[in-house]
Structure formats: structure tokens, C-alpha cells
N, C-alpha and C positions, 0 to 999 in steps of 0.2 A: 504494500500500500504506500502511496505517496505521503511521506511523513510531513512534508510542507503543507499539504492539504489537511492532514489530520490535526496538526498543531500550528496553525498559521501565525499565531501571535506569540509563540514561545521561541526564544532565540537560543541557539546552541544545542548541546546535549544530543548530538547526531547519533552516537552509538546507542544511547538509551531509547531514542525515538525509533530507531530501526527495530530494536528488539520489541518495543511496544507495538509497532506496526505489524510485526509478525503475529503477535498474540491477538491483535484486533482483527486481522484477516481471518484467523481461525475462529475467533468468537463469532464473526458474522455468519459463519457456516454452521457452527455447533452450538452456539449460545453458552459455551463454557469458557470462562476466563480463569486461568490458573491463579492461585493465590500469589499476590505480588508483594515483595519486600523492597521498598525504595530506600537506598542507603546513600547518604551524602553528608558533607559537612554542613554546618548551620548556614542558612541563607542561600543554598544552591538550588532551591526550588523543588524539593521532594514532594511536598504536599501539593504544590501547584501542578506538577506533572501528573500526580496521582489523580487529582480532581479533573484535569484535562482529559485523561484517559477514560475516566468514568463518564464524562460528558460525551465523548465520542461513542461510547457504548450506548448511551441514552439516545443519541441522534440516529443510530443505525437501526432502531426498532420502531415499531408502530407507536406513534406519539401517544396514543390513548392507552398503551400498555407499557410504556417505557419505564425502565428502572429509575428509581429516585437515587440521589446521592446523599449519603449520610456521613459526615466527617465528625469524628470524636477525638478530642484531645485526651490521651490516656492518663494524663496526670489528674483528671477529674474522676477517674474510676477508682473507687476505694476498695471494693471487694466483689466477689462473685454474686452476692445477693443484689447489690446495686446494679451490677452489669446486666443481670437478667431482668430485674423488675423495672428498671428505668430505660434500658436500651433494647434488649433482645425481644422481650414480650410486646412492648407497644410499637416498636419501629422496625423489627426485622422478621419476626415469626409470621409466616403466611403472606409475606409481601415480596415484591420484586424490588430489590435495593442493592446498591453497591456500598458496602461499609468500608470507610477509610479510617484506620486506627493510627492517628498521628502521635508522634513521640512514643512509639511502641516500647521503648526501653523502660517506660514508667508503668507498664502493666503490672498489677499486683500478681503475686505468684499463683494464687488460686485461679485467677482469670487466665493466666498463661497456660496453666495445666488444662483448663477446660478447652482452650483453643486447640490443644493437641488433638483432642477427640473431634471437635467441630470441624477442623480443617484437614483431617486425615484423608489423604488422597485414596481413591478407590475407583474401580471400573464403573460403578453405578453413579458416581458423582453425587451421592446422597449420604448424609450422616444424621444420626439422631443423638440428642443429648438430653438427659433428664436432670432436673434440679427441683428439689422439693416436690410440689404437686404438678410441675410442668414437664412435659416431654415435647421437645421442639425438633421438628425435622428441618434440616438444612439441605436444600436442593440447590446445587451450584448452577443450575440453569436459571434460577430465580434470584439467588443471593450470591454476590461476589464479594471477596474480601481483599483489601489492600492494606498494607502496613507501611509506615515510614519511620525511619529512625536515623539519628546521628551516631548513636552508641551501639553499633552492630555487635560489639563484643559482649554487651549486656543482655542480648536476646538469647534465651535458652536455645541451645544448639538444635534440639529436636523440633522446635517451632520454626527456626530458620530453615531447616531441611524440608519443611512442608510448603515452603514458598519458593517462587522463582525470584532470584535476587536481581534487582535492577540498580546498578551503580551509576551515579551521576558524576560527571567530570567537572573540574574547575573551569570557570569561564575565562576565555582569552580577553585581552584588553579590547580587541575589536568588538567582541560580542558584548562586553560590558558597555561600551560606547553606544552600541545599537539599542541596548535595553534602555539606557537613559533617554535616547532620542525617541524611542517608541512611547515611553511613559509621558515624556514632556511633549506631547503631540502638537501642541499649539505654539511651540517654541522653535525659532530658527537659530542655529548655532553658527558662529564664525567658522570659516573653513579651518579644519585641523583641530578645533577646540575639543571635540570629544576625545581625541587621542591624548590630549593633555589631562583631561578629567579622569579617564579610565584607570590609570595606575594607582589612584588613591582609593579605589573602591574595594580593595582587599580581596579581589577575585570573587566577589560575592554579589549575587543578583539582588539580594535584599538591600545591600548598601547602595547599589545602583538605583533602586526604586526610591530609597530615602533621599538620595542626592537629587534625583529628578523632582521630588516634591519640594526640596529647598530652592531649586532653581525656579520652579513655577511660582513659589511664594515671593521670592526676591523680585522677579520681573513684574509680578502683579502689583507689588508695592511701588514699583517704578513706573507702572502703567506702560510697559513695553513688552515686546514679544521676541526680541532679538538679543542673544547673549554674546557679548564680546569677551576677548581675553582679559580686558580691563575689568569687566564685570566679574569674571571668574576669580581674579585676584582679590577683589573686594570680598567676594563671597567666601573664599577659602580663609581670608584673614578673619572675618567675623566668626566663622565656624571653627577656627583653630586647626584647620586641616594641614597635616604634615605630609611630606613626600612619602610615597608607598602607603599612605593612609595610617601611619603609626599613631597610636594613642599617646597621650602625654605620659602615661605610666610606662609604656614600652620605651619611650624616649628616656625617661628617668632611669630605667634599668640599664639601658645601653650606656648612658653617661656614667653610671656607677661602675659598670664593668670596665670602662675606659680608664678609670682612675687607678686601677690595680692590674697587675699582670694576670692574676686569677682570683676569682671570688667564689665563696661557698654560697649555697642556697640560703643558709642561715644568715649570712651577712646581708644578702639582698632583702630577706624578710625583715631584718632588724632596721635597715635603712629606709625601707618603703612603708613599713607598718602593715604589710600584707602577710597573709599566711603563706607558708611554703607551697602548699598544694594549690593555692590561688595563683601564685607566680608561675608554677609549672603548667597549670592547665590553661590559664587565660592570657598569659603574656609571652612566656618564653617560646612557645610553639611558633608564633608568628615571626619572631625575631630569627629563629632557626630556619624557618621556611625560606626567608630571604637571605640566608647565610650571613646575617649581621652578627651573630654570636655562635659559639660552639661550646659543647660540654665535653670535657676530657676527664681523665682520672683525677687530676689535681683540682678540678673545679671548672668554673665558667669563665669564658674570656671573649673579648671582642675579636672578630676576624678582620682581615685587611679591608674587606668590603664594608664592615661596620665602621672602621676608622674613616674610610672614604665618605661614608654616609654622613658622619658627624661633621667632617670638614666641609662638605657641600652644604650641609644644613645651615651653617653660619651665613653663607651667601643668600640662601633662601630666606632666612629670617630677616636679613638686612633688606631684602627686596620688599618684604612685608611692611617695613617701616617707611618705604617710599611710596606706598599706595596713596593715591590722591584722596585725602579725606578733608578737603577744604571746608572751613566753617560755613554752615548754612544759616540763613536767617528765617525765622518764622514769627508770624504775628499771633499773639495770644491775647484774647480779650479778658481783661481783669479789671473789675470795677468799671466796666464800660469804657476803659481807656486802653488804646493799643500799647502793648509792651513788647519790646524786642528781646528775645532770649537767644543765647548762643548754644547751638547744638553740635559744636565741633567734637570730633572723635580724637582722643589723644593719639599722637603718632608713636609714642613709645610702646614697645611690646616686650613682655617678659620672654626671656629665651629659655626658660625652664619648662 
């Protein structure tokens, strides 16, 4: 099936789309969709692609009998009783529906064990599950299941084996630029500007969506629909956007590492006030991804690329100080007399 026609508004993920196109072609003939497990880092579009797949399944059927789409955040499921009484019985049993279990790593253990029976593949494509006074039949011609997770290692291996795994790729800079352009539909961009914006989006479609929202809001406040490089410089200045999209804490860690030949995780935790697990999980991984730091037997240290980044950053921060933020005058009515107030933006900028 032509994946561009199946997912016309979704950028990238060619490999995942081809795989889904294969399943959808078979679904059109058999009405059976294998249980799918979407796996990807945060913000790469797992849930979006799962819901788009469910929508294609809906559009391929008789509109009067089309499957509904039901998306559940698994962090809201507390136990098997709630799962059956609030989800399965009222919304799934005896209905045609595609159930999307988002953040599947948050499934309670008893629900995970129940899904082993519910999703167990067999030649009849039908399973039954009994809970208290209920016995529910799951017919995979009528009910389809998709799961999505960032923490694949936390999914019980037997449940993972019952699903066809669909791995998503990181987006290229070109694809991220296209995502910004598509979301900011009413905005025209100066030539080459999307190529400048894309590297700060952390390879992340969600970040691209958020940036497009910022751009829309900024230009709406300016009553314009054309974004120039000068506008982008003002926008990144106000948002505190750093090269490669580093956060201020990631920059702080990089600078701490640059002060010493090698540093321990305990040292970084003491200096930043963050827990060691927080530093490892939320900040170090992105620095390592871009080869700005490395971890050896003796501890953590900055790479040559990391030192180059810090050197180049000084010029970047200096350019922020040169952004045209000339004072503007605004008339405010106070006691019925016009009063002029100064709305100038300070040119000084902290480099930490």
C-alpha cells in the first residue's frame, strides 16, 4: 500500500510506515490486525502513529460499522478491577474498537498478566477471559489492540512476544524542519531558516510541534505571517534556546565537567543539587548522544567536541547580546492623562 496515501500528514518514519502498510493491506482482506507494540523515545510520535493506523482501519470499513478508536493512558489504570469495570465492560466487550494502550510500561502487573491471556495468538483469533461475574470474548476481527511505550525493557517479555514490534526512528533535521513548516501552516519562512531551526529540536517531533506553536504565537503578537532570521534570533533569545537544543542544566553539567579532568557522578549531584539517577536519566544521555561528554572508568569528562561546543557557545551568547531590542514607547492611560513608559529589554544576558 502507498504509505504516503495512508499517512499523508505524518513526516518521516519510512520503515515503520512500510511495515504498517503491510499489516493494513492484510487487514483489508482478513479484518485481522496483529497486536502492535510501538517503541520509540519520548516525543517521536508513537501514539500519533498508532492512532493514525487505527484511523486508516476505520476508513477502510463500512462507515456505519467502522471500528471506534479508544486511547488509554496506562498510568490511569490502577488494577484489574478498574481495567474491567471502567474500560473493558463499557467500551470494549461486544463492540468493534481499536484499543490503544499508551505508556504501556505503566500497566499494573495484574493487568499485564490478564493481557497475556487476552492477546494470546491462536488460529481462531478469539480468546475469552473471565473476571468475577464476567466472561468476555475477545474476537480480533472486532477488537484490535495496540500498545506504545518508551520503556521497552519494562514490558514483560511474554507480553512483548504477543505483539508485532514497530520501532520508530529518530527524525532527521530535514524532517524536523518539515514538521515545523506543516504545523505552522499559515507561516512563511525565510529561505534556509528551517534548516537553522531544526538542530535545536533535539531530534524530537514533539519539540518541533512546540516550537511551531511558539512561532505562531510570536508572529501573531507581531501581526505578521513571515518569519525572518532576525525574528528567529529574537525568539531563541527570549526562549533561552541553546545550540543543539541543550537545556540550561545540561549546559551547567558540561561546564562543571570542563572545570576538572574527570568528575564523579556524586560530584555532579552535589554541585547541581540533583539526584544521581536524575542526572543519569534526564541529562547525561543527551550530552553523550552528541558526544559532548564521555564516561570512563575514572569518571566523567568532556570530549574534544564538548570543549569545541563551549568555545563556540561564547560567540553564540555574544550574538544574543547584539539582538536589536531597541526601546519601544507605549501610551498608557492613567488618571485620564497619557503617560509614556519604557518597555526596553535589557541587553545583558547571563551566560550560565
